[in-house]
N, C-alpha and C positions, 0 to 999 in steps of 0.2 A: 385565319392560319399564318398569316403574313405576320401579324403582331406578334404570335407565338416564335415564330423563326426569328423575328429580330431580337427578341427577349433572348432565345438560345445562342444567338451569334454573339450577342454583347456578353452572356456570361462565359462563352467559350474562350472570348478576348480576355475576360478576366483572369480564368484559370491558366491561360497561356503566360500573361504577364507575370503574373504571381510565380508560377513556376520558374518561369526565367530568371526572375530576379532574385528567387531562392537559391537557384544554383549558383549565380554570381556571387552570392554571400561566402560560397565555401572557400575561396582563396582567402577572404578576410577572417574566415575561421581558423583557418591554417596559421595564417601569421600571427592571430591572437595566441594559438595554441603555444607558437614558439618564441611569444614574448617573456621576458623575465617571469621567473615565479612569484607567487604572492598573492594577497587577497585582491590587489588589483587585477590580475589577470582571470581570478575565478569569478569575479564580480563581471567583467568583460565577457568572459564566454557567458556566465548565466544570461545576461543581458541579450547578446548576439542568437544564443539558442530560444530564446523567448520571442525575440524580433522575429526569426526564421519562422517560428512555429505558427504565430499569430499572422504574420504575413501569407503564410501559404493557404491558412483555411479562411481567412476573411472574406475573399472574393466568391467564394462558393456559399460560404455560411451567412453572409448579409446581404445577396445579391437581390432580394424581394423584401428586404427590409426597410423602414423608412429612413429618412436623413438624420434623425437624432441619434439611431444604432450607429449609423455608417460613420457619422462625426465621432462619435466615443470611439470606432476602433481606430481611427485616422489619429485621433488624440494619444491612444494608447502606444500606437506604433511609434509616434514622432518622440512620446516620452522615453520608450526602450532606447530608440537609436540615439537620443539626444544624451541619456546616460552613458551609453557606450562611447559617443565622440568625447565626452567629457572627460572619461578615463584614458582613452588612447590618445587623443590629441586631434587639432583641426585638419591633420592629415586626411582623417577619415571621413570629414564633412560630405563627400560625393553619397556616401550611404544613405544618407538622408534623403535623397531624391528617389529611393527605392518605396520610401513610405509614401512619396507624393505619389507613386503610380497607382497605389490603392485609390487614393483620393480622385485623381482623374477618372478611374474607370468606374468608380461608385458613384460618386456624388455628381450632382448637376455641376455643368463648366462654371458657374458663377460662384459658386463655393470653392470650388477647385482652384480657381484662378485666386481667389481670396487668400485661401491656404498658401498658396505658392508665393504670394506676395509677402506673408508674415514669416514664412521659412525663410526667404532669401533676405529678407530683412534683419532677422536675428542673426543670421550666418554671417552677414557683413559686419553686424556690429561686434560680434564674437571675434572676427578677423582683425578687426581694428584694436579690438581690446587688449589682445595676447601681443606682445611686444615680439617684433620680428617675424610675424606670421607672413607666409607666400598667400598671394591671391589665385595662385593656381586651383587648390581645393575648392574656392568658393567660384571660381568660373568653370570648372567641370561641374559641379552644383547646379549653376544656372544653364547649362548647355542642357542635362539632365532633365531639369524641370521642364524647361520650354518645350524639349522634343515630348516630354510625356503628356503635358497640356495641349498641344498638337495633336495626338494620339486620341486624348479626352475629346476634344473637339470633333475629330471626325466620326468616333464613335457616337456622340450626339447626334451628328447630321443623320448617321445611318439609322439610329434607333427612330430620328424622326421621320425620316422617309419610309421605314416599315410602315409606323403607325398611320402615315398619311395614304400607302397602299392599301393597309388593312381596310380604313375607313371609306376609300373609295370602292373597294370590292364588295364590303357589307351596302354601301350605297348603291351599287348596281344591282346586287340581289334584291334590295328592297323596291328598286323601281322597275324592275323587272315583274315582280310580284304584282306590284300596282298595275302594271300593264296588262298582265294575263288576267286579272281579276275586272278590270275595265272592260276589256275586250270581250271576255265571256259573259257580262251583265249584257253588253250591246248585242253579242249573237243571240244568246237562249232568250234574255229579256224580250225582245222583239218578236222572236222568231216564236217563240210560246205563247205570247200575247196574240199573234197572229194565227197560231194553230188554235187556240181557245175559240175566239171568235169564227173561225170558218169551221170547225167542229159544230158550234152551237148552230150555224147557220145551216149546213149540212143537215143537222137532226129536225129543224123545223121544214125544211124544205121536203124530207121525208113524211113528216106528219101531215103536210098539207098534199100530198100525192103528187110532187115533183121530183120524181127519182132520176130523171136525166141532169138536172141542175144539181142534184145531190152529189150524183157522181162527179161532176166537174169540180166541185168543192173537194171531194175526197182524193180527189186525183191532184187537185192544187195541194193538199195537206201532206200528200205523199212527195211531191215535189219540193215542197218547202223543207220537209223532214231530211230530204237528202242534201239539199242545199245547205242546211244547218250544220251537218255531219262535216261537210267540205270545209265550210267555215270555222268550223271549231277546230278542225285539223290544222287549218292555216294559221290560227291564233296561237296554238299550242307551239306551232314552229317560227313564229315571229314573221308569216310571209302573208299575212291577211291584208287586203286592200277593200276599199268601199268606193263605188262610185256613185257620184249625185245622182245621175240620170236613171240608175238602178233602183236607188232608194225613193226616188220619186215615183217610180213604177210601182214599185212594191208599198210604196203609201197609199197610191190611188186604189190598189187591189184590197189591200186590209182594211182601209176605211169603208170601202164599198161593201166588204163582207160583213162589217159591223154595221151597216145600214147608217152611214155616217156621210153626210155629202159632203164632196172636197172640191176645193177651188184653188187652182195654182196661178199664181201672176208672175211675170217676169220671165227673163229668158236664162234657164241655167247654162246656155254656152256662152254668155257673158261673163260669167264668174271665172276669176283668174284660175290658172291651173293650180297654184300652191293652197288656194282656199277651197276646191271642190272637195276634197277628202273630209276637212273639218265640218264644212257644211253639211254633208252628206251624214255624217254622225249626228248633227243637230236636228236633222230630218227625222233620222229613223228614231232617236230620244223623245222628240217632240210628238210624233205619231203615235208611240207606243204609249206614253202618258195620256194622250187623248181617249185610246181604245182603253187603257185600264181604269183610268180615275174620272173621266168628265160627265159619262153620260149624254154626250153631246149629240145634235142632229146635224151639224155642218161645222168644217173645218176649213180654215185658209190659210195657205203657204205663200207668203209674199218672199219673192226672193230680188235681190238687187247684186250687182258686181261683188260687194263688200260687207252684206248683211243678209239675214232669213229670220222672217218672225213666221210665227205658227200660232194661230189662236182659233178657239172653238166657243161654243154658245153653251158649253155645259155649266156643271156646277161650280168650277173653279179648282186651282191644285189643291194639294195637300198643304198641310200648315207648316210641315217640315220638309225639307227636300230629302229625296231619298237617295239610294247609293246611285242611282243612273244619273241626276243631275249633279251631284257631287263630282262622279268621275268624269261628266261631260265639262263641268267647270275646269277641271284640272287639266283636261286635253287641250281646252280651248286657251286657257292662260298661258300654257307652253308655246302657243303658236301666235299670240297677241290679240286674243278674241277676248270680248267683254260679254259675259251673259247675264242677262236680267228676266226676272220672271214677276209675275202678278197679275191681278184682275185686269182683263180685256174691257175696254170701254163698251158699255152697254151689257155688262156681264160675261160670264166664262173666264178663259184663262188665257194668257199671253205668254209665250217663250220668244225671246228676241236676242238675237246674237249680233254684235257690230264690230267689224274689223277696222282699223283705222279711226279716223275722225268720223262722227256722227253727222 
């Protein structure tokens, strides 16, 4: 929307300048009308009227056109006004600057500056070539051209500013969509995996005549469902936070429900505060992958102040990383973490994240 706003503002500037300088041509037309009758006056009036009409419609008609069309329009305006000045005399040199206003508004600033140099040089040559010519008209033309060139530079800066704002807004929307998608995967992927494992366990317990334990699992399922709803709302509002200790506790429960033995080494309290949340996401994604893909019987989580490594004795990870690992890598890259995955020593799968020097 900012880009469209910038385009509309620039177009309004063009219309305003076109109307202003067209009105400024009225005294020129009056003076031409009162000049001596004859073919020269008729030709001058025709050229001036054509100049005014083309001048008035050019900013709106060519605003969205390419540089060649705009250059052609500027060249046409310069030809018309040059013909008028040739008939009426060098006293009217300043109105050539009106044509330059179109160049300053429509063309890139480099093109406008080039045209300004050519126009001023040609006017200077004409002033020198005509005997007893005053430099006052050329000086007035110089002032008009320089002022309009500054206006063109200001408009170019505003256009670039609006384009930059539009790009930043679009990037912010994309980043927010990526965040929501990544967080939804983290919340739903892990929770649904745990619910699936616990549901299967509850079914087995009921089948083996252990209703009390099955009831405990069903109670856990209800608790996890409510917790997932809370986390889902927090994700959408952007206020969701995760805890390393809570993720480790949840990992033990989920792995136990999947009949996977778990061993945690290291002290989570020794992890620096700014790394606890990233490592919590690592634990969540790593344990989710163990439950989903590994068919493992054991899982080990090794924690140091600057790293975490999750290994299992299953059949290994998928050949291609899924959305979870892709999102995790994006999250870690943003905070200086390096994610590596691959076969574990002795079989199984290894997921490791390192912050700082290994």
